[in-house]
LUMGU-212152 format. One record per residue: y negated, z negated, x of N, C-alpha, C, O in turn; chain; residue in three letters; residue number from 1. Coordinates in Angstrom, 3 decimals. Example, Ala and Ser with C-alpha at 12.3 -4.5 7.8 and 13.67 -1.06 7.14 Angstrom:
residues 2
FILO     n.py     n.pz     n.px    ca.py    ca.pz    ca.px     c.py     c.pz     c.px     o.py     o.pz     o.px chain resn resi
FILO    5.690   -7.800   13.190    4.500   -7.800   12.300    3.300   -7.800   13.200    3.319   -8.465   14.236     A  ALA    1
FILO    2.250   -7.080   12.850    1.060   -7.140   13.670   -0.030   -7.870   12.900   -1.138   -8.039   13.409     A  SER    2
This chain:
residues 51
FILO     n.py     n.pz     n.px    ca.py    ca.pz    ca.px     c.py     c.pz     c.px     o.py     o.pz     o.px chain resn resi
FILO    1.221   -0.003    0.789   -0.015   -0.055    0.022   -1.096    0.065    1.037   -1.033   -0.451    2.153     A  MET    1
FILO   -2.108    0.784    0.584   -3.451    0.751    1.096   -4.086   -0.559    1.265   -4.040   -1.253    0.249     A  ASN    2
FILO   -4.712   -1.120    2.358   -5.363   -2.580    2.340   -6.468   -2.453    1.221   -6.552   -3.395    0.432     A  PRO    3
FILO   -7.142   -1.609    1.106   -8.437   -1.699    0.313   -7.754   -1.730   -1.166   -8.358   -2.506   -1.907     A  GLN    4
FILO   -6.684   -1.103   -1.760   -6.218   -0.982   -3.069   -5.786   -2.472   -3.230   -6.132   -3.110   -4.224     A  THR    5
FILO   -4.974   -3.056   -2.170   -4.490   -4.517   -2.242   -5.773   -5.530   -2.438   -5.701   -6.490   -3.204     A  LEU    6
FILO   -6.759   -5.275   -1.798   -7.917   -6.106   -1.960   -8.471   -6.012   -3.437   -8.700   -6.968   -4.178     A  ALA    7
FILO   -8.642   -4.656   -3.723   -9.058   -4.631   -5.146   -8.306   -5.256   -6.051   -8.853   -5.898   -6.947     A  ASP    8
FILO   -6.836   -5.157   -5.951   -6.118   -5.928   -6.901   -6.114   -7.419   -7.000   -5.892   -8.044   -8.037     A  GLN    9
FILO   -6.391   -7.954   -5.779   -6.572   -9.403   -5.526   -8.002   -9.738   -5.809   -8.335  -10.919   -5.714     A  LEU   10
FILO   -8.931   -8.787   -6.163  -10.366   -9.357   -6.493  -11.181   -9.458   -5.173  -12.265  -10.026   -5.308     A  GLY   11
FILO  -10.873   -9.020   -3.921  -11.650   -9.138   -2.868  -12.434   -7.824   -2.842  -11.969   -6.778   -3.295     A  TYR   12
FILO  -13.778   -7.944   -2.228  -14.847   -6.911   -2.238  -14.333   -6.073   -0.894  -14.473   -4.853   -0.818     A  ALA   13
FILO  -13.774   -6.802    0.063  -13.378   -5.994    1.348  -11.995   -6.347    1.715  -11.540   -7.457    1.434     A  ILE   14
FILO  -11.273   -5.401    2.363   -9.847   -5.690    2.739   -9.759   -6.685    3.795   -8.746   -7.381    3.719     A  ALA   15
FILO  -10.567   -6.947    4.784  -10.533   -7.913    5.688  -10.361   -9.360    4.930   -9.677  -10.240    5.452     A  SER   16
FILO  -10.918   -9.528    3.865  -11.021  -10.851    3.234   -9.706  -11.217    2.873   -9.527  -12.431    2.765     A  MET   17
FILO   -8.749  -10.487    2.661   -7.253  -10.719    2.384   -6.770  -11.690    3.612   -6.220  -12.781    3.466     A  ILE   18
FILO   -7.064  -11.117    4.736   -6.510  -11.936    5.806   -7.335  -13.253    6.163   -6.769  -14.218    6.679     A  LEU   19
FILO   -8.691  -13.253    5.868   -9.462  -14.506    6.137   -8.974  -15.577    4.993   -8.795  -16.772    5.225     A  VAL   20
FILO   -8.794  -14.954    3.736   -8.595  -15.949    2.724   -7.200  -16.353    2.516   -6.962  -17.339    1.819     A  ALA   21
FILO   -6.203  -15.635    3.091   -4.864  -15.820    2.701   -4.061  -16.207    3.759   -2.863  -16.342    3.509     A  ASN   22
FILO   -4.478  -16.432    4.966   -3.623  -16.830    6.134   -4.141  -18.012    6.704   -5.338  -18.300    6.690     A  THR   23
FILO   -3.200  -18.732    7.231   -3.654  -19.960    8.024   -2.425  -20.100    9.146   -1.226  -20.022    8.878     A  ALA   24
FILO   -2.892  -20.282   10.211   -1.940  -20.659   11.498   -1.616  -22.096   11.563   -2.495  -22.952   11.670     A  THR   25
FILO   -0.361  -22.363   11.500    0.201  -23.814   11.466    0.889  -23.922   12.900    1.152  -22.907   13.546     A  THR   26
FILO    1.121  -25.006   13.292    2.105  -25.126   14.500    3.477  -24.568   14.098    4.071  -23.892   14.938     A  ASP   27
FILO    3.968  -24.752   13.056    5.363  -24.263   12.745    5.333  -22.875   12.679    6.244  -22.273   13.248     A  ALA   28
FILO    4.330  -22.142   12.006    4.389  -20.695   12.033    4.031  -20.025   13.421    4.365  -18.858   13.624     A  ARG   29
FILO    3.417  -20.691   14.286    3.098  -20.336   15.638    4.492  -20.359   16.553    4.895  -19.394   17.203     A  ALA   30
FILO    5.084  -21.539   16.478    6.361  -21.592   17.034    7.366  -20.772   16.514    8.149  -20.289   17.331     A  GLN   31
FILO    7.524  -20.488   15.221    8.484  -19.511   14.772    8.116  -18.006   15.084    9.001  -17.173   15.281     A  ALA   32
FILO    6.843  -17.711   15.120    6.388  -16.385   15.823    6.758  -16.360   17.277    7.303  -15.356   17.737     A  ALA   33
FILO    6.481  -17.464   18.072    6.947  -17.374   19.466    8.493  -17.098   19.528    8.977  -16.132   20.118     A  ALA   34
FILO    9.165  -17.990   18.900   10.841  -17.647   19.050   11.149  -16.539   18.618   11.994  -15.978   19.315     A  GLN   35
FILO   10.720  -15.840   17.518   10.990  -14.535   17.054   10.703  -13.396   18.253   11.507  -12.537   18.616     A  SER   36
FILO    9.335  -13.611   18.780    8.918  -12.682   19.745    9.753  -12.924   21.051   10.016  -11.913   21.701     A  PHE   37
FILO   10.190  -14.090   21.504   11.345  -14.357   22.674   12.534  -13.622   22.451   13.020  -12.923   23.340     A  GLN   38
FILO   13.094  -13.744   21.192   14.245  -13.339   20.898   14.241  -11.767   20.955   15.141  -11.107   21.475     A  ALA   39
FILO   13.204  -11.289   20.404   13.014   -9.686   20.548   13.062   -9.198   21.846   13.493   -8.077   22.116     A  GLY   40
FILO   12.589  -10.084   22.758   12.419   -9.679   24.362   13.587  -10.011   25.011   13.797   -9.634   26.164     A  LEU   41
FILO   14.513  -10.804   24.266   15.784  -11.198   25.020   15.466  -12.468   25.922   16.211  -12.692   26.875     A  GLY   42
FILO   14.594  -13.148   25.711   14.138  -14.221   26.745   14.750  -15.583   26.268   14.619  -15.839   25.071     A  LEU   43
FILO   15.294  -16.337   26.931   15.750  -17.758   26.491   14.606  -18.622   26.659   13.631  -18.264   27.321     A  SER   44
FILO   14.692  -19.903   26.009   13.755  -20.815   25.878   13.474  -21.281   27.434   12.331  -21.354   27.886     A  MET   45
FILO   14.495  -21.546   28.094   14.450  -22.050   29.575   13.634  -21.254   30.420   12.895  -21.792   31.245     A  SER   46
FILO   13.707  -19.860   30.274   12.900  -18.797   31.114   11.411  -18.846   30.628   10.496  -18.939   31.446     A  VAL   47
FILO   11.203  -18.785   29.361    9.709  -19.006   28.950    9.149  -20.412   29.344    8.048  -20.527   29.882     A  VAL   48
FILO    9.876  -21.370   29.082    9.354  -22.844   29.449    8.968  -22.864   30.742    8.105  -23.678   31.073     A  GLY   49
FILO    9.510  -22.009   31.671    9.233  -22.256   33.163    7.922  -21.704   33.655    7.558  -21.876   34.819     A  SER   50
FILO    7.164  -20.991   32.702    5.960  -20.283   32.922    4.679  -21.436   32.946    3.519  -21.065   33.124     A  PHE   51
């Protein structure tokens, strides 16, 4: 779906407001994202933790 179409459907004037209004970074989300990224790269936690 086009971002502006979605913004219109949600009642936002501009598409970037979707991200501003509907996202929040939490420690749990950040950790989950990091683990997913590491898994995608084939890295183990011990390798990443050594940096």
